[in-house]
DRENDO-1510 file (C-alpha; in Angstrom, 1 decimal, always signed):
<recs>
REC; n; res; u; v; w
REC; 1; MET; +102.9; +123.2; +35.9 .
REC; 2; THR; +103.4; +123.4; +39.7 .
REC; 3; ASN; +102.8; +126.8; +41.3 .
REC; 4; PRO; +106.2; +127.7; +42.9 .
REC; 5; LYS; +104.3; +129.6; +45.7 .
REC; 6; MET; +102.2; +126.6; +46.5 .
REC; 7; PHE; +105.2; +124.2; +46.4 .
REC; 8; SER; +107.1; +126.5; +48.8 .
REC; 9; HIS; +104.1; +126.7; +51.2 .
REC; 10; GLU; +103.7; +122.8; +51.2 .
REC; 11; MET; +107.5; +122.4; +51.7 .
REC; 12; PHE; +107.2; +124.8; +54.6 .
REC; 13; ILE; +104.3; +122.9; +56.2 .
REC; 14; CYS; +106.4; +119.6; +55.8 .
REC; 15; VAL; +109.5; +121.0; +57.3 .
REC; 16; LEU; +107.6; +122.5; +60.2 .
REC; 17; ALA; +106.0; +119.1; +61.0 .
REC; 18; ILE; +109.4; +117.4; +60.8 .
REC; 19; ALA; +110.8; +120.0; +63.1 .
REC; 20; CYS; +108.0; +119.5; +65.6 .
REC; 21; LEU; +108.5; +115.8; +65.6 .
REC; 22; LEU; +112.2; +116.2; +66.3 .
REC; 23; GLU; +111.5; +118.5; +69.2 .
REC; 24; ILE; +109.4; +115.9; +71.1 .
REC; 25; PRO; +112.4; +114.3; +72.9 .
REC; 26; ARG; +113.6; +117.7; +73.9 .
REC; 27; SER; +110.3; +118.7; +75.3 .
REC; 28; GLN; +110.0; +115.5; +77.2 .
REC; 29; ALA; +113.5; +115.9; +78.6 .
REC; 30; ALA; +112.7; +119.3; +79.9 .
REC; 31; SER; +109.6; +117.9; +81.7 .
REC; 32; CYS; +111.8; +115.8; +83.9 .
REC; 33; GLU; +113.2; +117.6; +87.0 .
REC; 34; PRO; +115.4; +116.6; +89.9 .
REC; 35; ILE; +113.6; +115.3; +93.0 .
REC; 36; ARG; +113.6; +118.0; +95.7 .
REC; 37; ILE; +111.2; +116.3; +98.2 .
REC; 38; PRO; +113.5; +115.5; +101.2 .
REC; 39; MET; +111.5; +112.3; +102.1 .
REC; 40; CYS; +112.0; +110.8; +98.6 .
REC; 41; ARG; +115.7; +111.6; +98.0 .
REC; 42; SER; +116.5; +108.0; +99.1 .
REC; 43; MET; +114.4; +106.4; +96.2 .
REC; 44; PRO; +116.3; +104.6; +93.5 .
REC; 45; TRP; +115.3; +107.3; +91.0 .
REC; 46; ASN; +116.3; +110.9; +91.1 .
REC; 47; MET; +114.1; +112.5; +88.5 .
REC; 48; THR; +110.4; +113.2; +88.7 .
REC; 49; LYS; +107.7; +115.0; +86.8 .
REC; 50; MET; +104.9; +117.4; +87.8 .
REC; 51; PRO; +101.9; +117.4; +88.0 .
REC; 52; ASN; +102.1; +114.1; +90.0 .
REC; 53; HIS; +99.4; +111.5; +90.6 .
REC; 54; LEU; +97.8; +113.6; +93.2 .
REC; 55; HIS; +97.6; +116.6; +90.8 .
REC; 56; HIS; +100.2; +118.7; +92.6 .
REC; 57; SER; +101.6; +121.1; +90.0 .
REC; 58; THR; +104.8; +121.8; +91.9 .
REC; 59; GLN; +107.2; +119.9; +94.2 .
REC; 60; ALA; +106.7; +122.6; +96.8 .
REC; 61; ASN; +103.0; +121.7; +97.0 .
REC; 62; ALA; +103.8; +118.0; +97.1 .
REC; 63; VAL; +106.2; +118.4; +100.1 .
REC; 64; LEU; +103.4; +120.0; +102.2 .
REC; 65; ALA; +101.1; +117.2; +101.3 .
REC; 66; ILE; +103.5; +114.2; +101.9 .
REC; 67; GLU; +104.7; +115.5; +105.2 .
REC; 68; GLN; +101.4; +114.5; +106.9 .
REC; 69; PHE; +102.7; +110.9; +106.6 .
REC; 70; GLU; +105.9; +111.3; +108.6 .
REC; 71; GLY; +104.4; +110.1; +111.8 .
REC; 72; LEU; +103.0; +107.0; +110.0 .
REC; 73; LEU; +106.3; +106.3; +108.5 .
REC; 74; GLY; +107.8; +106.5; +112.0 .
REC; 75; THR; +105.7; +103.5; +113.1 .
REC; 76; GLN; +107.4; +101.4; +110.4 .
REC; 77; CYS; +104.0; +99.8; +109.7 .
REC; 78; SER; +105.0; +98.7; +106.2 .
REC; 79; PRO; +108.4; +98.4; +104.4 .
REC; 80; ASP; +106.4; +99.5; +101.2 .
REC; 81; LEU; +104.8; +102.8; +102.5 .
REC; 82; LEU; +107.7; +105.2; +101.6 .
REC; 83; PHE; +108.2; +103.7; +98.2 .
REC; 84; PHE; +104.5; +103.8; +97.5 .
REC; 85; LEU; +104.1; +107.5; +98.8 .
REC; 86; CYS; +107.1; +108.6; +96.6 .
REC; 87; ALA; +105.8; +106.9; +93.6 .
REC; 88; MET; +102.6; +108.9; +94.0 .
REC; 89; TYR; +104.0; +112.2; +95.1 .
REC; 90; ALA; +107.3; +112.2; +93.2 .
REC; 91; PRO; +106.7; +109.7; +90.4 .
REC; 92; ILE; +109.6; +108.4; +88.4 .
REC; 93; CYS; +110.4; +110.2; +85.2 .
REC; 94; THR; +112.4; +108.5; +82.5 .
REC; 95; ILE; +112.8; +110.3; +79.2 .
REC; 96; ASP; +113.2; +107.2; +77.1 .
REC; 97; PHE; +110.3; +105.2; +78.7 .
REC; 98; GLN; +107.0; +107.1; +78.3 .
REC; 99; HIS; +105.6; +110.5; +78.4 .
REC; 100; ASP; +103.2; +110.2; +81.3 .
REC; 101; PRO; +104.4; +109.6; +85.0 .
REC; 102; ILE; +104.6; +105.9; +85.9 .
REC; 103; LYS; +102.2; +104.7; +88.6 .
REC; 104; PRO; +103.1; +102.3; +91.4 .
REC; 105; CYS; +101.7; +98.8; +91.1 .
REC; 106; LYS; +98.4; +98.0; +92.7 .
REC; 107; SER; +100.2; +95.3; +94.9 .
REC; 108; VAL; +102.5; +97.9; +96.4 .
REC; 109; CYS; +99.5; +100.0; +97.5 .
REC; 110; GLU; +97.7; +97.0; +99.0 .
REC; 111; ARG; +100.8; +95.9; +100.9 .
REC; 112; ALA; +101.2; +99.5; +102.3 .
REC; 113; LYS; +97.6; +99.7; +103.2 .
REC; 114; CYS; +97.4; +96.3; +104.7 .
REC; 115; GLY; +100.3; +97.1; +107.0 .
REC; 116; CYS; +99.4; +100.7; +107.9 .
REC; 117; GLU; +95.6; +101.0; +108.0 .
REC; 118; PRO; +95.4; +99.1; +111.3 .
REC; 119; VAL; +97.9; +101.6; +112.8 .
REC; 120; MET; +95.8; +104.5; +111.4 .
REC; 121; LYS; +92.6; +103.2; +112.8 .
REC; 122; ARG; +94.1; +103.1; +116.3 .
REC; 123; TYR; +94.2; +106.9; +116.0 .
REC; 124; ASN; +90.7; +107.1; +114.3 .
REC; 125; HIS; +91.9; +107.6; +110.8 .
REC; 126; THR; +91.3; +105.5; +107.6 .
REC; 127; TRP; +93.4; +105.0; +104.5 .
REC; 128; PRO; +93.0; +108.2; +102.3 .
REC; 129; GLU; +90.6; +108.0; +99.3 .
REC; 130; SER; +93.2; +109.8; +97.3 .
REC; 131; LEU; +95.6; +106.9; +97.7 .
REC; 132; ALA; +93.0; +104.3; +96.7 .
REC; 133; CYS; +94.5; +101.1; +95.4 .
REC; 134; GLU; +91.7; +100.0; +93.2 .
REC; 135; GLU; +92.6; +102.3; +90.2 .
REC; 136; LEU; +96.2; +101.4; +90.1 .
REC; 137; PRO; +97.6; +99.1; +87.4 .
REC; 138; VAL; +98.2; +95.4; +88.0 .
REC; 139; TYR; +101.7; +94.4; +87.1 .
REC; 140; ASP; +100.9; +92.1; +84.2 .
REC; 141; ARG; +98.2; +94.4; +82.6 .
REC; 142; GLY; +100.0; +97.7; +82.5 .
REC; 143; VAL; +103.1; +99.7; +83.2 .
REC; 144; CYS; +103.9; +100.2; +86.9 .
REC; 145; ILE; +106.8; +100.1; +89.3 .
REC; 146; SER; +107.4; +98.2; +92.5 .
REC; 147; PRO; +110.4; +97.9; +94.8 .
REC; 148; GLU; +111.1; +94.4; +93.6 .
REC; 149; ALA; +111.3; +95.4; +89.9 .
REC; 150; ILE; +113.8; +98.2; +90.3 .
REC; 151; VAL; +117.6; +97.6; +90.2 .
REC; 152; LYS; +120.4; +100.0; +90.7 .
REC; 153; ALA; +121.6; +101.7; +87.5 .
REC; 154; GLU; +124.9; +100.4; +86.2 .
REC; 155; GLY; +125.3; +103.2; +83.7 .
REC; 156; PRO; +123.7; +106.1; +82.0 .
REC; 157; ASP; +121.5; +104.0; +79.7 .
REC; 158; ASN; +119.9; +102.2; +82.5 .
REC; 159; PRO; +116.6; +104.0; +83.5 .
REC; 160; TYR; +116.2; +101.8; +86.7 .
REC; 161; TYR; +114.2; +99.1; +84.9 .
REC; 162; GLN; +114.8; +95.5; +84.2 .
REC; 163; ASP; +112.7; +92.8; +82.5 .
REC; 164; PRO; +111.3; +90.7; +85.4 .
REC; 165; SER; +109.9; +88.1; +82.9 .
REC; 166; LYS; +113.4; +86.9; +82.4 .
REC; 167; CYS; +113.2; +85.5; +85.8 .
REC; 168; ASN; +109.5; +85.0; +86.3 .
REC; 169; PRO; +107.5; +83.9; +83.1 .
REC; 170; GLU; +104.2; +84.8; +85.0 .
REC; 171; GLY; +105.2; +88.4; +84.8 .
REC; 172; ASN; +105.2; +89.0; +88.5 .
REC; 173; PRO; +108.1; +91.3; +89.8 .
REC; 174; ASP; +108.6; +89.5; +93.1 .
REC; 175; PHE; +111.7; +87.6; +91.8 .
REC; 176; PRO; +114.0; +90.0; +89.9 .
REC; 177; MET; +117.4; +89.4; +88.4 .
REC; 178; ASP; +120.6; +89.8; +90.4 .
REC; 179; SER; +122.4; +92.7; +88.6 .
REC; 180; HIS; +125.7; +91.2; +89.5 .
REC; 181; ASN; +125.3; +87.8; +87.8 .
REC; 182; GLY; +122.1; +87.8; +85.8 .
REC; 183; ASN; +120.6; +85.0; +87.9 .
REC; 184; CYS; +117.2; +85.1; +89.4 .
REC; 185; LYS; +116.8; +86.1; +93.0 .
REC; 186; GLY; +114.5; +84.5; +95.5 .
REC; 187; ALA; +112.7; +86.1; +98.3 .
REC; 188; ASN; +115.4; +84.9; +100.8 .
REC; 189; ASP; +118.1; +86.8; +98.8 .
REC; 190; ARG; +116.3; +90.2; +99.5 .
REC; 191; CYS; +114.7; +89.7; +102.9 .
REC; 192; LYS; +116.6; +90.7; +105.9 .
REC; 193; CYS; +114.4; +90.6; +109.0 .
REC; 194; LYS; +115.0; +93.1; +111.7 .
REC; 195; SER; +115.8; +91.7; +115.2 .
REC; 196; VAL; +113.6; +93.4; +117.8 .
REC; 197; ARG; +114.7; +93.2; +121.5 .
REC; 198; LEU; +111.5; +92.7; +123.3 .
REC; 199; GLY; +111.2; +94.7; +126.6 .
REC; 200; GLN; +108.4; +96.4; +128.4 .
REC; 201; LYS; +109.0; +99.8; +126.7 .
REC; 202; THR; +109.0; +98.2; +123.3 .
REC; 203; TYR; +105.9; +96.3; +124.2 .
REC; 204; GLU; +104.0; +99.3; +125.3 .
REC; 205; ARG; +105.1; +101.5; +122.4 .
REC; 206; ASN; +104.1; +99.0; +119.8 .
REC; 207; ASN; +100.7; +98.6; +121.3 .
REC; 208; TYR; +100.0; +95.1; +119.7 .
REC; 209; ASN; +96.4; +94.0; +119.0 .
REC; 210; TYR; +97.1; +90.4; +119.8 .
REC; 211; VAL; +99.6; +88.2; +121.7 .
REC; 212; ILE; +99.4; +84.4; +121.3 .
REC; 213; ARG; +101.2; +81.3; +122.2 .
REC; 214; ALA; +101.2; +79.2; +119.0 .
REC; 215; ARG; +102.8; +76.2; +117.2 .
REC; 216; VAL; +103.5; +76.8; +113.6 .
REC; 217; LYS; +102.0; +74.1; +111.3 .
REC; 218; GLU; +103.2; +75.6; +107.9 .
REC; 219; ILE; +104.2; +78.6; +105.9 .
REC; 220; LYS; +102.1; +79.0; +102.8 .
REC; 221; THR; +102.7; +80.9; +99.6 .
REC; 222; ARG; +99.8; +81.6; +97.2 .
REC; 223; ASN; +100.2; +83.9; +94.3 .
REC; 224; HIS; +103.2; +85.3; +96.1 .
REC; 225; ASP; +101.1; +86.1; +99.2 .
REC; 226; LEU; +102.6; +84.7; +102.4 .
REC; 227; SER; +100.8; +83.4; +105.4 .
REC; 228; ALA; +101.5; +81.2; +108.4 .
REC; 229; ILE; +99.2; +78.5; +109.6 .
REC; 230; VAL; +99.4; +78.1; +113.4 .
REC; 231; GLU; +97.7; +76.3; +116.1 .
REC; 232; VAL; +96.9; +78.7; +118.9 .
REC; 233; LYS; +97.7; +77.2; +122.4 .
REC; 234; ASP; +96.9; +80.3; +124.5 .
REC; 235; VAL; +95.6; +83.9; +123.9 .
REC; 236; LEU; +97.5; +86.3; +126.1 .
REC; 237; LYS; +95.9; +89.4; +124.5 .
REC; 238; SER; +93.2; +90.0; +121.8 .
REC; 239; SER; +91.3; +93.0; +120.5 .
REC; 240; LEU; +88.4; +93.1; +118.0 .
REC; 241; VAL; +89.2; +90.0; +116.0 .
REC; 242; ASN; +88.2; +86.8; +117.7 .
REC; 243; ILE; +91.1; +84.3; +118.2 .
REC; 244; PRO; +90.0; +80.7; +118.8 .
REC; 245; ARG; +92.2; +78.2; +120.5 .
REC; 246; ASP; +92.3; +76.3; +117.2 .
REC; 247; THR; +94.2; +76.5; +113.8 .
REC; 248; VAL; +94.2; +80.1; +112.5 .
REC; 249; THR; +96.1; +82.0; +109.8 .
REC; 250; LEU; +98.4; +84.8; +110.2 .
REC; 251; TYR; +98.8; +87.1; +107.1 .
REC; 252; TYR; +102.2; +88.7; +106.1 .
REC; 253; ASN; +102.0; +91.9; +104.1 .
REC; 254; SER; +105.0; +91.5; +101.9 .
REC; 255; VAL; +107.0; +88.8; +100.1 .
REC; 256; CYS; +109.4; +88.7; +103.1 .
REC; 257; ALA; +108.4; +86.2; +105.8 .
REC; 258; CYS; +109.2; +88.7; +108.6 .
REC; 259; PRO; +109.2; +87.9; +111.6 .
REC; 260; GLN; +110.6; +84.5; +110.6 .
REC; 261; LEU; +108.8; +81.4; +111.7 .
REC; 262; ALA; +109.7; +77.7; +111.4 .
REC; 263; ALA; +107.3; +74.8; +111.1 .
REC; 264; ASN; +106.8; +72.6; +114.3 .
REC; 265; GLU; +108.2; +75.3; +116.6 .
REC; 266; GLU; +106.3; +77.0; +119.3 .
REC; 267; TYR; +106.4; +80.9; +119.6 .
REC; 268; ILE; +105.0; +83.8; +121.4 .
REC; 269; ILE; +103.7; +86.0; +118.6 .
REC; 270; MET; +102.7; +89.6; +118.8 .
REC; 271; GLY; +101.0; +91.4; +115.9 .
REC; 272; TYR; +98.2; +93.5; +114.6 .
REC; 273; GLU; +94.8; +92.9; +113.1 .
REC; 274; ASN; +92.6; +94.0; +110.2 .
REC; 275; GLU; +89.2; +94.4; +111.7 .
REC; 276; GLU; +87.3; +94.8; +108.5 .
REC; 277; ARG; +88.6; +91.5; +107.0 .
REC; 278; SER; +88.9; +89.8; +110.5 .
REC; 279; ARG; +92.6; +89.1; +109.8 .
REC; 280; LEU; +95.6; +88.6; +112.2 .
REC; 281; LEU; +98.5; +90.3; +110.6 .
REC; 282; LEU; +102.3; +89.9; +110.8 .
REC; 283; ILE; +103.7; +93.2; +109.6 .
REC; 284; ASP; +106.6; +95.4; +110.2 .
REC; 285; GLY; +107.1; +95.7; +114.0 .
REC; 286; SER; +105.5; +92.3; +114.7 .
REC; 287; ILE; +107.4; +90.0; +117.0 .
REC; 288; ALA; +107.8; +86.2; +117.0 .
REC; 289; GLN; +110.1; +84.6; +119.6 .
REC; 290; LYS; +110.5; +80.9; +120.6 .
REC; 291; TRP; +108.2; +80.3; +123.5 .
REC; 292; ARG; +109.5; +80.6; +127.0 .
REC; 293; ASP; +107.3; +80.4; +130.1 .
REC; 294; LYS; +109.2; +83.2; +131.6 .
REC; 295; MET; +108.3; +85.5; +128.6 .
REC; 296; GLY; +104.7; +84.5; +128.8 .
REC; 297; ARG; +104.6; +85.5; +132.4 .
REC; 298; LYS; +106.3; +88.8; +131.6 .
REC; 299; VAL; +103.7; +89.7; +129.0 .
REC; 300; LYS; +100.8; +89.0; +131.4 .
REC; 301; ARG; +102.4; +91.2; +133.9 .
REC; 302; TRP; +102.9; +94.0; +131.4 .
REC; 303; GLU; +99.2; +93.7; +130.4 .
REC; 304; GLN; +98.1; +94.0; +134.0 .
REC; 305; THR; +100.4; +97.1; +134.4 .
REC; 306; ARG; +98.8; +98.6; +131.3 .
REC; 307; ALA; +95.3; +98.0; +132.6 .
REC; 308; ILE; +96.1; +99.6; +135.9 .
REC; 309; LYS; +97.4; +102.6; +134.2 .
REC; 310; ALA; +94.4; +102.9; +131.9 .
REC; 311; ASN; +92.0; +102.6; +134.9 .
REC; 312; LYS; +94.0; +105.4; +136.7 .
REC; 313; ARG; +93.7; +107.7; +133.7 .
REC; 314; GLN; +90.0; +106.9; +133.4 .
REC; 315; SER; +89.4; +107.7; +137.0 .
REC; 316; ARG; +91.1; +111.1; +136.7 .
REC; 317; LYS; +88.6; +112.1; +134.0 .
</recs>
């Protein structure tokens, strides 16, 4: 005969266990909180979770830490920088997706680093170890977010996610669906290159590492990495990376070919460099304009003016 007291005790344990399981969604829901970090309010998600990936326990602490990047963001060194920083400091929190905060994809970090570390090095800084790209997940091996894989929510049930594999069987998020018609987007559908009016003030402010006259041979895509193969006709300015008057590769740092180049056309190209990898970069802020002898003469004159100013500053010291 069953002991009534034992039966009651076992029932109590069972009911308690069920109650705990039923409480899990509620506890997860409570862990998401509205984003209060001003720099991240423009992100396509409005809920985050603390501690973040940098181990800040509150958003107030995260605000103090992320503000150090305001100057770097102002240089527009990478279109991915703000997204990456917010994905680290104010990670997306979706109740129905998973319990832990979602990390940004490794490729997003690498694009931001590639574009911005050269700028940081000009001021004797390097990419922070706390934002190292090596430990972040690769898109097809783990859960992560990138700008290309996020769409605007059409309703309360959409947690800002889509299945990029519907558009790209290889599992790369660079070609997402168009939320309006369900068709796949190509890079040209999403890329809008900024037109930069080149003048002496812009030239001096952007402090380019190299300026070349070059004819474009081809634009190459390999594993969604873009590069331009050009034949260098003249080197108007160079820094630490050697630029031969020969065929060289210019590396973009995003899926967008900005600034735009066309094969068999001759350009004046102004950009930056990655000294460690001996690469010439085409990143946000770089300029490519159809070659005109007049512009070439202007740049040489601007460089002479810069050299004179630098010598005067040096002599005062």
